[in-house]
MDAnalysis code that builds the backbone (N, CA, C; Angstrom):
import MDAnalysis as mda
import numpy as np

u = mda.Universe.empty(525, n_residues=175, atom_resindex=np.repeat(np.arange(175), 3), trajectory=True)
u.add_TopologyAttr("name", ["N", "CA", "C"] * 175)
u.add_TopologyAttr("resid", np.arange(1, 176))
u.add_TopologyAttr("resname", ["MET", "LEU", "MET", "GLN", "LYS", "LYS", "LYS", "LYS", "ILE", "LYS", "ARG", "TYR", "GLY", "LYS", "ARG", "GLU", "ARG", "ARG", "ILE", "LEU", "LEU", "GLU", "ALA", "VAL", "ASN", "ARG", "ARG", "ILE", "VAL", "GLU", "GLY", "GLU", "CYS", "LEU", "ASN", "SER", "ILE", "LEU", "LYS", "ASP", "GLU", "LYS", "MET", "PRO", "SER", "LYS", "PHE", "THR", "PHE", "PHE", "CYS", "TRP", "ILE", "LYS", "GLU", "ASP", "LYS", "GLU", "ALA", "LYS", "GLU", "GLU", "TYR", "GLN", "LEU", "ALA", "GLN", "ARG", "MET", "ARG", "ALA", "THR", "PHE", "ALA", "ILE", "ASP", "GLU", "ILE", "ILE", "GLU", "ILE", "ALA", "ASP", "ASN", "LYS", "GLY", "HIS", "ASP", "TYR", "ILE", "SER", "GLU", "LYS", "VAL", "VAL", "GLY", "LYS", "LYS", "GLY", "GLU", "VAL", "LEU", "GLU", "VAL", "LYS", "ARG", "TYR", "ASN", "TYR", "VAL", "ARG", "TYR", "LYS", "GLN", "ARG", "ARG", "LEU", "GLN", "ILE", "ASP", "THR", "ARG", "LYS", "TRP", "GLU", "ALA", "CYS", "LYS", "LEU", "LEU", "ASN", "ILE", "TYR", "ARG", "ASP", "LYS", "ILE", "GLU", "HIS", "THR", "GLY", "GLU", "VAL", "ASN", "THR", "SER", "LEU", "GLU", "VAL", "LYS", "LYS", "VAL", "ILE", "ASP", "VAL", "PRO", "PRO", "GLN", "GLU", "THR", "ARG", "GLU", "GLU", "TRP", "GLU", "SER", "ARG", "ILE", "GLN", "LYS", "GLN", "ARG", "GLY", "GLU", "LYS"])
u.atoms.positions = np.array([
    [89.525, 114.463, -12.815],
    [88.090, 114.235, -12.997],
    [87.765, 112.742, -12.994],
    [86.740, 112.334, -12.276],
    [86.438, 110.934, -12.269],
    [85.807, 110.478, -13.532],
    [86.184, 109.278, -13.993],
    [85.609, 108.750, -15.228],
    [84.455, 107.951, -14.822],
    [83.331, 108.175, -15.531],
    [82.072, 107.439, -15.210],
    [81.916, 106.351, -16.299],
    [81.459, 105.139, -15.828],
    [81.178, 104.181, -16.793],
    [80.099, 104.535, -17.698],
    [80.220, 104.271, -19.048],
    [79.107, 104.620, -19.956],
    [78.123, 103.524, -19.816],
    [76.859, 103.947, -19.793],
    [75.762, 103.012, -19.735],
    [75.446, 102.581, -21.167],
    [74.942, 101.383, -21.313],
    [74.518, 100.909, -22.575],
    [73.218, 101.627, -22.982],
    [73.093, 101.962, -24.235],
    [71.908, 102.645, -24.717],
    [70.821, 101.551, -24.712],
    [69.709, 101.885, -24.102],
    [68.658, 100.894, -23.914],
    [67.295, 101.576, -24.174],
    [66.416, 100.792, -24.790],
    [65.062, 101.244, -25.017],
    [64.191, 100.770, -23.810],
    [63.390, 101.615, -23.339],
    [62.551, 101.386, -22.227],
    [61.079, 101.364, -22.689],
    [60.351, 100.346, -22.227],
    [58.939, 100.243, -22.516],
    [58.192, 101.216, -21.573],
    [56.857, 101.458, -21.844],
    [56.089, 102.330, -21.015],
    [56.063, 101.839, -19.518],
    [55.782, 100.597, -19.375],
    [55.667, 99.910, -18.053],
    [57.033, 100.130, -17.257],
    [58.137, 99.779, -17.980],
    [59.463, 99.843, -17.305],
    [59.807, 101.311, -16.994],
    [59.425, 102.175, -17.891],
    [59.697, 103.668, -17.694],
    [58.966, 104.127, -16.473],
    [57.669, 103.690, -16.328],
    [56.859, 104.134, -15.129],
    [57.442, 103.608, -13.846],
    [57.917, 102.372, -13.854],
    [58.541, 101.783, -12.636],
    [59.856, 102.475, -12.291],
    [60.637, 102.813, -13.269],
    [61.908, 103.507, -12.969],
    [61.602, 104.938, -12.462],
    [60.658, 105.615, -13.087],
    [60.303, 106.983, -12.582],
    [59.837, 106.932, -11.137],
    [58.990, 105.941, -10.794],
    [58.537, 105.816, -9.425],
    [59.663, 105.585, -8.464],
    [60.623, 104.721, -8.911],
    [61.803, 104.369, -8.102],
    [62.662, 105.616, -7.798],
    [62.845, 106.407, -8.896],
    [63.610, 107.637, -8.745],
    [62.945, 108.579, -7.721],
    [61.670, 108.819, -7.944],
    [60.891, 109.667, -7.093],
    [60.940, 109.179, -5.646],
    [60.818, 107.932, -5.412],
    [60.804, 107.341, -4.015],
    [62.180, 107.656, -3.363],
    [63.241, 107.446, -4.127],
    [64.616, 107.652, -3.600],
    [64.825, 109.174, -3.325],
    [64.265, 110.023, -4.173],
    [64.398, 111.444, -3.985],
    [63.707, 111.843, -2.640],
    [62.500, 111.303, -2.452],
    [61.747, 111.615, -1.192],
    [62.561, 111.155, -0.002],
    [63.203, 110.035, -0.112],
    [63.980, 109.488, 1.009],
    [65.315, 110.289, 1.253],
    [65.598, 111.268, 0.400],
    [66.703, 112.153, 0.682],
    [67.950, 111.961, -0.248],
    [67.859, 111.019, -1.132],
    [68.986, 110.773, -2.015],
    [68.934, 111.800, -3.124],
    [70.176, 112.247, -3.561],
    [70.173, 113.196, -4.662],
    [70.070, 112.556, -6.008],
    [69.497, 113.244, -6.884],
    [69.213, 112.759, -8.269],
    [70.498, 112.274, -8.949],
    [71.557, 112.961, -8.786],
    [72.856, 112.651, -9.420],
    [73.288, 111.203, -9.008],
    [73.210, 110.915, -7.722],
    [73.655, 109.622, -7.286],
    [72.648, 108.503, -7.651],
    [71.357, 108.813, -7.700],
    [70.366, 107.880, -8.176],
    [70.614, 107.470, -9.594],
    [70.883, 108.409, -10.464],
    [71.042, 108.156, -11.901],
    [72.392, 107.481, -12.211],
    [73.327, 107.476, -11.216],
    [74.548, 106.740, -11.436],
    [74.397, 105.273, -11.275],
    [73.317, 104.875, -10.629],
    [73.010, 103.467, -10.437],
    [72.918, 102.780, -11.790],
    [73.497, 101.605, -11.957],
    [73.500, 100.963, -13.258],
    [72.122, 100.558, -13.760],
    [71.190, 100.370, -12.863],
    [69.825, 99.967, -13.235],
    [68.996, 101.139, -13.693],
    [69.494, 102.395, -13.467],
    [68.724, 103.545, -13.717],
    [69.055, 104.083, -15.129],
    [68.173, 104.933, -15.756],
    [68.447, 105.471, -16.958],
    [69.569, 106.513, -16.892],
    [70.093, 106.952, -17.976],
    [71.029, 108.073, -18.028],
    [70.359, 109.364, -17.634],
    [71.149, 110.355, -17.294],
    [70.585, 111.664, -16.981],
    [69.863, 112.248, -18.220],
    [70.381, 112.082, -19.358],
    [69.718, 112.605, -20.571],
    [68.366, 111.948, -20.771],
    [68.338, 110.605, -20.639],
    [67.069, 109.894, -20.806],
    [66.061, 110.341, -19.745],
    [66.529, 110.468, -18.529],
    [65.555, 110.846, -17.405],
    [64.978, 112.225, -17.721],
    [65.785, 113.181, -18.104],
    [65.273, 114.501, -18.345],
    [64.393, 114.581, -19.682],
    [64.634, 113.705, -20.578],
    [63.799, 113.626, -21.774],
    [62.419, 113.101, -21.341],
    [62.375, 112.095, -20.430],
    [61.120, 111.602, -19.913],
    [60.356, 112.733, -19.250],
    [61.045, 113.442, -18.406],
    [60.414, 114.576, -17.634],
    [59.874, 115.647, -18.537],
    [60.619, 115.933, -19.562],
    [60.169, 116.966, -20.600],
    [59.042, 116.518, -21.379],
    [58.937, 115.243, -21.743],
    [57.899, 114.706, -22.630],
    [56.591, 114.453, -21.922],
    [56.676, 114.021, -20.629],
    [55.501, 113.488, -19.889],
    [55.162, 114.466, -18.842],
    [54.017, 115.189, -18.972],
    [53.592, 116.173, -17.972],
    [53.347, 115.537, -16.648],
    [52.708, 114.340, -16.546],
    [52.470, 113.712, -15.357],
    [53.764, 113.267, -14.568],
    [54.752, 112.807, -15.394],
    [56.064, 112.482, -14.787],
    [56.725, 113.724, -14.236],
    [56.562, 114.798, -14.912],
    [57.197, 116.105, -14.420],
    [56.567, 116.515, -13.086],
    [55.229, 116.352, -12.982],
    [54.526, 116.794, -11.876],
    [54.877, 115.888, -10.632],
    [55.031, 114.584, -10.918],
    [55.331, 113.669, -9.863],
    [56.818, 113.966, -9.384],
    [57.720, 114.252, -10.291],
    [59.074, 114.526, -9.944],
    [59.122, 115.846, -9.092],
    [58.386, 116.916, -9.503],
    [58.331, 118.135, -8.717],
    [57.779, 117.862, -7.334],
    [56.760, 117.018, -7.295],
    [56.145, 116.686, -5.945],
    [57.177, 115.998, -5.045],
    [57.952, 115.072, -5.663],
    [59.020, 114.343, -4.855],
    [60.034, 115.360, -4.383],
    [60.413, 116.344, -5.198],
    [61.355, 117.364, -4.723],
    [60.793, 118.150, -3.558],
    [59.533, 118.557, -3.674],
    [58.944, 119.375, -2.612],
    [58.818, 118.526, -1.363],
    [58.509, 117.265, -1.446],
    [58.435, 116.384, -0.234],
    [59.806, 116.285, 0.422],
    [60.848, 116.120, -0.470],
    [62.174, 115.992, 0.129],
    [62.515, 117.354, 0.853],
    [62.145, 118.453, 0.269],
    [62.429, 119.724, 0.933],
    [61.730, 119.865, 2.206],
    [60.488, 119.343, 2.273],
    [59.735, 119.371, 3.557],
    [60.447, 118.543, 4.599],
    [60.962, 117.377, 4.235],
    [61.673, 116.552, 5.169],
    [63.014, 117.244, 5.572],
    [63.621, 117.997, 4.638],
    [64.878, 118.732, 4.941],
    [64.666, 119.750, 6.115],
    [63.462, 120.338, 6.049],
    [63.083, 121.285, 7.137],
    [63.037, 120.629, 8.466],
    [62.448, 119.415, 8.526],
    [62.457, 118.638, 9.735],
    [63.855, 118.274, 10.158],
    [64.734, 117.946, 9.232],
    [66.070, 117.617, 9.584],
    [66.790, 118.826, 10.142],
    [66.426, 120.046, 9.728],
    [67.098, 121.193, 10.283],
    [66.891, 121.252, 11.805],
    [65.681, 120.950, 12.130],
    [65.296, 120.958, 13.621],
    [66.111, 119.892, 14.306],
    [66.096, 118.711, 13.729],
    [66.893, 117.599, 14.399],
    [68.377, 117.911, 14.532],
    [68.972, 118.520, 13.460],
    [70.389, 118.862, 13.531],
    [70.605, 119.922, 14.546],
    [69.790, 120.921, 14.602],
    [69.997, 122.015, 15.586],
    [69.807, 121.491, 17.010],
    [68.906, 120.576, 17.194],
    [68.598, 120.084, 18.586],
    [69.624, 119.063, 19.009],
    [70.361, 118.427, 18.151],
    [71.317, 117.379, 18.528],
    [72.525, 118.046, 19.124],
    [72.678, 117.808, 20.428],
    [73.856, 118.441, 21.077],
    [74.934, 117.467, 21.331],
    [74.835, 116.267, 20.671],
    [75.875, 115.247, 20.868],
    [77.177, 115.722, 20.262],
    [78.305, 115.343, 20.895],
    [79.650, 115.650, 20.360],
    [79.941, 117.155, 20.428],
    [79.292, 117.937, 21.176],
    [79.534, 119.350, 21.291],
    [80.848, 119.626, 21.993],
    [81.203, 118.760, 22.911],
    [82.460, 118.879, 23.650],
    [83.388, 117.647, 23.431],
    [84.642, 117.944, 23.418],
    [85.660, 116.867, 23.311],
    [86.415, 116.833, 24.641],
    [86.560, 115.593, 25.126],
    [87.322, 115.311, 26.304],
    [88.760, 115.046, 25.926],
    [89.681, 115.742, 26.609],
    [91.098, 115.546, 26.340],
    [91.787, 115.344, 27.727],
    [92.835, 114.533, 27.693],
    [93.614, 114.341, 28.936],
    [94.870, 115.204, 28.725],
    [95.159, 115.992, 29.762],
    [96.373, 116.801, 29.786],
    [97.074, 116.629, 31.084],
    [98.341, 116.931, 31.028],
    [99.161, 116.818, 32.246],
    [99.243, 118.169, 32.910],
    [98.875, 118.210, 34.209],
    [98.837, 119.455, 34.988],
    [100.270, 119.873, 35.433],
    [100.343, 120.984, 36.114],
    [101.622, 121.538, 36.604],
    [102.294, 120.596, 37.543],
    [101.586, 119.920, 38.309],
    [102.149, 118.979, 39.315],
    [102.320, 117.508, 38.790],
    [102.103, 117.352, 37.533],
    [102.333, 115.992, 36.906],
    [101.088, 115.098, 36.886],
    [99.993, 115.648, 37.448],
    [98.727, 114.854, 37.458],
    [98.026, 114.937, 36.077],
    [97.310, 113.884, 35.803],
    [96.553, 113.798, 34.523],
    [95.133, 114.354, 34.798],
    [94.807, 115.412, 33.985],
    [93.511, 116.058, 34.126],
    [92.635, 115.847, 32.880],
    [91.360, 115.663, 33.059],
    [90.490, 115.578, 31.880],
    [89.856, 116.963, 31.658],
    [90.058, 117.465, 30.431],
    [89.564, 118.811, 30.133],
    [88.604, 118.680, 28.966],
    [87.417, 119.382, 29.060],
    [86.525, 119.430, 27.978],
    [86.638, 120.757, 27.210],
    [86.672, 120.662, 25.967],
    [86.632, 121.857, 25.132],
    [85.589, 121.787, 24.108],
    [85.116, 122.954, 23.637],
    [84.065, 122.980, 22.655],
    [84.536, 122.452, 21.284],
    [83.740, 121.626, 20.609],
    [84.096, 121.061, 19.311],
    [83.662, 121.991, 18.233],
    [84.455, 122.918, 17.753],
    [84.108, 123.862, 16.738],
    [83.970, 123.238, 15.373],
    [84.704, 122.156, 15.094],
    [84.559, 121.448, 13.821],
    [83.100, 120.885, 13.704],
    [82.588, 120.309, 14.816],
    [81.190, 119.738, 14.755],
    [80.219, 120.861, 14.605],
    [80.460, 121.969, 15.289],
    [79.592, 123.169, 15.118],
    [79.542, 123.602, 13.711],
    [80.663, 123.674, 13.002],
    [80.728, 124.148, 11.595],
    [80.028, 123.144, 10.684],
    [80.213, 121.875, 10.948],
    [79.511, 120.883, 10.151],
    [78.023, 120.976, 10.291],
    [77.509, 121.142, 11.518],
    [76.053, 121.338, 11.710],
    [75.573, 122.596, 11.007],
    [76.323, 123.645, 11.079],
    [75.991, 124.903, 10.444],
    [75.868, 124.717, 8.914],
    [76.814, 124.033, 8.346],
    [76.804, 123.737, 6.890],
    [75.593, 122.874, 6.549],
    [75.276, 121.871, 7.307],
    [74.112, 120.998, 7.098],
    [72.825, 121.782, 7.081],
    [72.753, 122.685, 8.109],
    [71.536, 123.435, 8.229],
    [71.436, 124.453, 7.044],
    [72.442, 125.130, 6.737],
    [72.413, 126.084, 5.674],
    [72.081, 125.406, 4.283],
    [72.598, 124.233, 4.073],
    [72.283, 123.546, 2.811],
    [70.864, 123.140, 2.765],
    [70.279, 122.711, 3.876],
    [68.845, 122.279, 3.824],
    [68.011, 123.502, 3.732],
    [68.315, 124.610, 4.344],
    [67.540, 125.836, 4.210],
    [67.577, 126.278, 2.736],
    [68.718, 126.259, 2.090],
    [68.810, 126.657, 0.689],
    [67.986, 125.775, -0.154],
    [67.992, 124.454, 0.048],
    [67.095, 123.544, -0.682],
    [65.700, 123.842, -0.469],
    [65.270, 124.057, 0.772],
    [63.840, 124.328, 1.042],
    [63.457, 125.681, 0.351],
    [64.264, 126.704, 0.364],
    [63.901, 127.925, -0.240],
    [63.721, 127.806, -1.759],
    [64.570, 126.976, -2.384],
    [64.550, 126.773, -3.853],
    [63.318, 125.987, -4.252],
    [62.917, 124.998, -3.406],
    [61.864, 124.111, -3.881],
    [60.468, 124.378, -3.263],
    [60.425, 125.167, -2.161],
    [59.105, 125.446, -1.607],
    [58.934, 126.984, -1.604],
    [57.857, 127.410, -2.211],
    [57.594, 128.861, -2.300],
    [57.339, 129.477, -0.945],
    [56.899, 128.755, 0.003],
    [56.532, 129.382, 1.333],
    [57.716, 129.810, 2.088],
    [58.965, 129.261, 1.743],
    [60.128, 129.605, 2.526],
    [61.048, 130.614, 1.683],
    [60.587, 131.083, 0.564],
    [61.418, 131.958, -0.190],
    [61.488, 133.348, 0.358],
    [62.662, 134.042, 0.163],
    [62.698, 135.434, 0.541],
    [61.767, 136.189, -0.360],
    [61.019, 137.125, 0.209],
    [60.062, 137.838, -0.543],
    [60.453, 139.301, -0.706],
    [60.358, 139.896, -1.855],
    [60.626, 141.326, -2.060],
    [59.347, 141.951, -2.479],
    [58.908, 142.957, -1.721],
    [57.649, 143.638, -2.062],
    [58.009, 145.051, -2.522],
    [57.330, 145.436, -3.586],
    [57.483, 146.800, -4.062],
    [56.136, 147.560, -3.804],
    [56.238, 148.644, -3.078],
    [55.064, 149.427, -2.808],
    [55.290, 150.800, -3.461],
    [54.209, 151.407, -3.891],
    [54.337, 152.722, -4.527],
    [53.749, 152.648, -5.958],
    [54.008, 153.655, -6.693],
    [53.484, 153.730, -8.090],
    [54.207, 152.742, -8.950],
    [53.488, 152.247, -9.926],
    [54.050, 151.220, -10.801],
    [55.094, 151.877, -11.772],
    [54.793, 153.063, -12.293],
    [55.729, 153.669, -13.317],
    [56.767, 154.586, -12.636],
    [57.225, 154.323, -11.485],
    [58.292, 155.164, -10.953],
    [59.597, 154.539, -11.218],
    [60.611, 155.449, -11.324],
    [61.924, 154.941, -11.573],
    [62.577, 154.497, -10.256],
    [63.511, 153.599, -10.377],
    [64.210, 153.110, -9.189],
    [65.642, 153.568, -9.235],
    [66.091, 154.245, -8.228],
    [67.434, 154.761, -8.167],
    [68.297, 153.916, -7.234],
    [69.393, 153.367, -7.772],
    [70.266, 152.594, -6.924],
    [71.522, 153.392, -6.663],
    [71.900, 153.535, -5.401],
    [73.086, 154.195, -4.985],
    [74.020, 153.219, -4.337],
    [75.267, 153.440, -4.536],
    [76.301, 152.600, -3.962],
    [76.704, 153.409, -2.664],
    [76.575, 152.737, -1.550],
    [76.887, 153.327, -0.316],
    [78.123, 152.613, 0.241],
    [79.116, 153.380, 0.573],
    [80.305, 152.846, 1.173],
    [80.470, 153.442, 2.557],
    [80.549, 152.647, 3.561],
    [80.777, 153.134, 4.938],
    [82.246, 153.258, 5.250],
    [82.769, 154.462, 5.194],
    [84.154, 154.689, 5.438],
    [84.325, 155.357, 6.762],
    [85.199, 154.835, 7.607],
    [85.376, 155.465, 8.974],
    [85.993, 156.871, 8.787],
    [85.582, 157.765, 9.604],
    [86.113, 159.175, 9.477],
    [87.591, 159.182, 9.725],
    [88.286, 160.033, 8.965],
    [89.754, 160.190, 9.160],
    [89.982, 161.240, 10.275],
    [90.179, 160.790, 11.489],
    [90.486, 161.730, 12.614],
    [91.567, 161.103, 13.469],
    [92.191, 161.933, 14.216],
    [93.236, 161.490, 15.072],
    [92.613, 160.861, 16.384],
    [93.409, 160.262, 17.155],
    [92.866, 159.695, 18.452],
    [92.317, 160.825, 19.307],
    [93.052, 161.963, 19.385],
    [92.627, 163.049, 20.221],
    [91.312, 163.618, 19.739],
    [91.125, 163.757, 18.462],
    [89.875, 164.237, 17.906],
    [88.724, 163.306, 18.200],
    [89.007, 162.055, 18.064],
    [87.959, 160.945, 18.346],
    [87.560, 161.024, 19.808],
    [88.564, 161.110, 20.758],
    [88.284, 161.201, 22.175],
    [87.473, 162.452, 22.535],
    [87.877, 163.509, 21.883],
    [87.122, 164.801, 22.068],
    [85.670, 164.692, 21.631],
    [85.451, 164.159, 20.416],
    [84.155, 163.971, 19.964],
    [83.284, 163.055, 20.761],
    [83.839, 161.971, 21.318],
    [83.171, 161.081, 22.173],
    [82.805, 161.721, 23.487],
    [83.708, 162.504, 24.067],
    [83.416, 163.209, 25.292],
    [82.311, 164.170, 25.106],
    [82.277, 164.895, 23.993],
    [81.238, 165.866, 23.704],
    [79.873, 165.138, 23.581],
    [79.855, 163.948, 22.954],
    [78.607, 163.232, 22.802],
    [78.131, 162.768, 24.163],
    [79.016, 162.400, 25.084],
    [78.667, 161.972, 26.453],
    [78.272, 163.191, 27.312],
    [78.525, 164.349, 26.888],
    [78.302, 165.521, 27.730],
    [79.431, 165.882, 28.630],
    [80.599, 165.316, 28.335],
    [81.742, 165.575, 29.230],
    [82.553, 166.749, 28.553],
    [83.489, 167.358, 29.375],
    [84.366, 168.314, 28.762],
    [85.800, 167.969, 29.049],
])
């Protein structure tokens, strides 16, 4: 586990507190995560920051707005990441059967997986911070009805190869 330097306990005046809160919110909007922002030596500790948010309704609203703005920008980043086709293929030089050097292009699956993770992470963030992108569950029907939950397991039928072939032929109309 990494050891983090302890910050000196410091008292902040109202003006300094307001300036720091604005700086944190600006950095959040720019895409930096709160954890890395508060590691900065000039910033308050995590505990102090969350005490400020808890005590000050206006600071809490501004912090939530900054998070929503960052999530909105994350949605734009999803489109940029998905549209970026750079480095999709890797060029490699191989020796052919006759000893000639050939350049072969192959798909870069590592880059594909990196983009997939980046997109999924930003989608998760947007769903958590913006109500408009959340999965919605609707319940229709009577309010006082009971809900029955059944566990369904899809088990393949236990049949021999001949039984399976026979069943498939019957389904196709063959004999």
